N, C-alpha and C positions, 0 to 999 in steps of 0.2 A: 522253444523257450520256456522254461517253466515260469510260475507267478513269482517264486520266491526270486529266481535270477532277474527277470523284470523289474521287481521292486529294488534289488540291490542295485540293479545298473541304475535305476531313476535317482536314487538317493546319492549314488557317487557322482552323476551329473549334476544333482543339484549343488553337491558340495564344491565341486570344481567350479561351477559358475560363481558361487557365492565367493570363492577366494579370489577369482579373476577380477570381480568387480572391486572387490577390497583392496588388492595390491596396485591395481594400476591408477596413475593419477586421475583424481576425480573430474577435473576440467578437461582432460583428453578425452575421459571416457563420454562427458556430455556434449563436448563440443566437436569432437572429431569421430569417434567410435560410433556413437548413436546415429547421425545422419547416414555414414557410409554403410551402418549394419543393415539398411533398407535394401540395398543391393545385395548383401550378404543373404538376406531372408529370400528374395528373388531368386538367386541362384542356387540354395539349397532345394529349392521346388524345382527348378527349371532343370537342373541337372538330374536330380533325384527321380522327378516323376514325368516330367516330359522326355528327358532323355534316357530315363530308366537306366541310369547309372552311366551313359555315356561321359567320357572316353575310356575310363579304366574299371568301373563298376560292374554291377550286375543288374539285370540280364542284357543291358544295351552295350557294355563295355567289353574289356578283353580280359577281364578276370577269369580264372579257370580254378577248380579246386587244386590245391597245393601251392597256389599263388599267394605271397604274404598279404594278408588284409592290411597290415599297417602300411606297408609300402604303398599299396593301393589307396589308401586313405590320403598318404601325404601327396600322393600325385594328384588326387581328385581336388585337395585343398588347394595345391597352387594353380591349377587351371581356373578353380573357383574364386579365388582372390584375385587374379589377374583379370579375370573377366569383369569382377565388381569394380575395379580400378579403371577399367577402359570404359564402362558405364558412366562411373563417377567423372572421368575425364570429359566424357560426351557432353552430359549435362553441363557441366562448368565451363566448357571451352568452345564445343561447337553449336549447341541448342539446347536449351534456351539461353545458355551463357549465363548461368546463375549458380551460386552456392548451393549445395545440396541441402534441402531444407525438410523437416518432418511434414511439411505440408504438402510437398511433392512426394516424400516418401511413403507417405500413408497411401497415396494413389497408387504407387508402383506395388505396393504390398496386397492392397484391395484387388487390382486386375490380375496379380500374378494368381492368388489364390481362386478368384473367380475362374480365370481361363483353365488352370490346372484341375479344378475339383467341379465345377458347376458350369463350365462353358461349352463352347463347341466341340470339345473332345481334344485332349492333349496329343493323340497319336494319328495325325491323319495320313502321314507318310510310313513306310515302311523301315526307312533307315533312322534308328535314333538320333544321330546327329542332325538329320532334316527336322525332326520333330523339336529338338532341342532349340535349333536357329530359328525356325519359322515363329515358334512359341515365343522366344524372346523378341523378336522383332515385333510380332503382334502386341506384346505385352507394353513394350516400350513406345509404340506408336499410341495405342489407347490410352496410355497414362497421360503422354503429352498433350492429347487431344482434350481429354478430361482436364487437364491443369490448365489449358487457355480458356476454358469456359467457366469454370465453377467456382475455385478459390479467389478470393481477394486478400491483398496484404494491407488494407485500410487498418488503421489503428496499431500497426506493428511497427518496429523500427525499419522494416523494409518498406514502408508504404511509398509509392511513387517511384521507386527505383524502375532501372529499365526493363526487368523482367517480371515486375509485377503484372499478373494476368488481368487485375481488376475485374474479377469475375463476381459471381452472385452472392457468395457466403463469405463473410469474415473468416479469417485463416483458423482461428480456435475453434469456430464453431464447425467448420468444415471436418477438421481433424476429429472431434468427436463423432460427427455423423459417419465418418468412412468407419470407425471403429466399430460403431454398431450395425452397420450394413456387414462389416466383416464377419460379425458374430453370427449372422445367419448364413452368410456365405459357408462359414465353417459348420454351422448345424447341418445344413444339407448337403456339404461336401461328400462326393462319393465314398471316400474311405471311413468316413465319420458319422456318426449319430444317425440321422436318418437315412443317408447313403441316397438322397434325392428322391425317398419317396414322399409323396405318390407322384411327384412330377414326372418321373421316369417312364411312367405309363403312358404318357403323352407321346404324340408323334415327335420324332428328332426334328429340331429347329423350334418347335412350338414349345418344347420341353424346356429349353435353355432360356427362351424369352420370357416365359412365365415365371420361372425360377428365379431370373435375374429381377424381374418386376416385384416378385414377392419379398426378395432380401432388401431391394432398396426401399419398399414401402414399410416393412418391419423395422429396417435400420432407423428411417425418419421418424415412425411412430414411438418407437422406444427411447430414440435420443431426445427428440421434443417432449415427450411425455415426461421423463426422467427430470427434464430442466423445468418442465412447468410445475411439477410436484415439490420443486425447491431442493433436490437432491444436489449436491454440490458435484460441479461439472467434472473435476479430475476423479473423485471417488466413482461417479457413474460411468465413465469411459475407462479410467486408468486401473481402478481396483477391479470393477464388476465386468466391466465389458473385454478388458485384456485376459481377464482370468478365465472367462468363458470361452474366448478365443483359444487360449492356451490348452485348457482341458478337452476342448473338442480334438485339438490336435495330439495332445500327450496321451489321452487315453487309446487312442487309435494306435499310434506310434509304438509308444511305450508298452502297454499292456493289451494290445491286440482285443480291444473291447471287452475285457474280462469284467465281470462275470457275465455279460450281457449277450455274447457271441452264441450260446447255445439255442437262440431262438431266431426266426427271420423277422425281417421288417413286415409291418410298422411296430411290433412288440419290442423288437431289439431297439427301435429308435427310440420310443418312449422310455424304456427303461435306462438306454445311454443318456437321454435328454435329463431325466431327474437326476442320475449319478451325476453326470459332468457338468451340467450348467446350474444346478442348485446345490447339492451335496458338496461335491469336491470343490466347486467355487467358493462356497462359504467357509469350508475347512481352510483351503489354500490362503485365502484373504486372512484369516486369523493368524494362521503360521506365519506369513510374511510381516504381519503387523509386529513381531517379536524379533525374527531374525534380520529384518533390513533396517531396524534401528539405527546401526552405525552408521548406515550411508545417508540417512537424513542429517545426523550430526555432522557427518563431512561436508554435505552440501551447505549446511547452515554455515560453517566455520570457512567455506570457501565462498561464500557470499552469493550461493546458487540458490534461487527460489523454486526448490524441487521437493513436493511433499510426499509422503508415505505412499499414496496413490500412484503418482508418477513411478516412484521405484518398484511398485508392484508390477507396474507394465513393463518396464525396462527388465526387471529380472526375469519375469515369465517368459516374453517373448523374444527379446533381443540377446538373450543369453541362454537360458535355461532351454526352452524350445529349440532354438538354434544348435545348441549343442547336441540336443539330442538328435536332430535331423542329421547333423554331420556324421555323427556316430553310426546312425541307421543307414544311411545312403553311401557314404563315403568309406568308412571304415568297415562296413558290412558287419556291426555289432560285435567287433573281435572284443575279447576271445569267445564270444558265444557264436551260437548257429547262425547263419545268414539269415536274412529276412526273407520271407516268401511273399507272394502276392496277397492283398488284403482280399478279404472275404468278399463276395456279392452280396448284395443286397438280400437275396432269398437264399443263400449257400450257407449251410452248416459247417462247422470245423469237424475235422475226421474224429470218429468216435462219438459226436455230440448225440 
């Protein structure tokens, strides 16, 4: 896929995402779609990365050249959405029997990205379906364990309800902390930015433990450091943090690390970090300050206290990045060429 095609695809996905957010009822978007979308984000990664496109995509599913990409995508979306509803039902009616909240959703998102990109390895089995199932179970179990220990609903309308875990961190603080841990999980995620460098040089097992500790340490340091400097919390995690997460992913998926792919790690990583986490993040925030103003006005009219920083996070991660992953993994980039495997950390693209 050429750079021009990649840019056109990205702009089209941006436009579709904007229209989707604009036409749906704003209270439905905030109250229903956003909590549910954490399971959609989880599924886009578990089906696309862990299951390698299982059951209908590539290379782990049934798609073959000549098969309709559109029908494949529709089939994948049906399975994806049904799975998200099953998880939503489990959390709501089985355990821990609570309404889906962003406080729990951000844990699911964090653990999903860690397991898929920085964790013990997303493909322990030969069968794609087994990797998908095993990974999904591990993600949910770890998420529920973390939920039972760390966040607290104290100071929120849910304080003291039966499902309040009464953990260590207040819910708002916990949410921002998770966002900043995710920032560093993405920076070192295998197909993104530093691609695990230099940690992948450590023995297996130690590599994952050290990298997890580094991501948690940096996440806490940046989150607490920003608050200590007086940076508004929603700007710090909603605009800056979410945009950094988004561009770690979108630069890799949408643009295949262009123009940084022509060198290996760590040079590739430093170039990607400068481009994604500083330049593109700054430009992206400025653009969204303009194009998302209608959503701020709609939220105010509906009595929803959601500022431009939160809309930046919603648009970046819950709609645009999600739509990009769906097109990439489920619809196989139709009508463009199907996606290939990501470059290795010390691998150059053909012709480089």
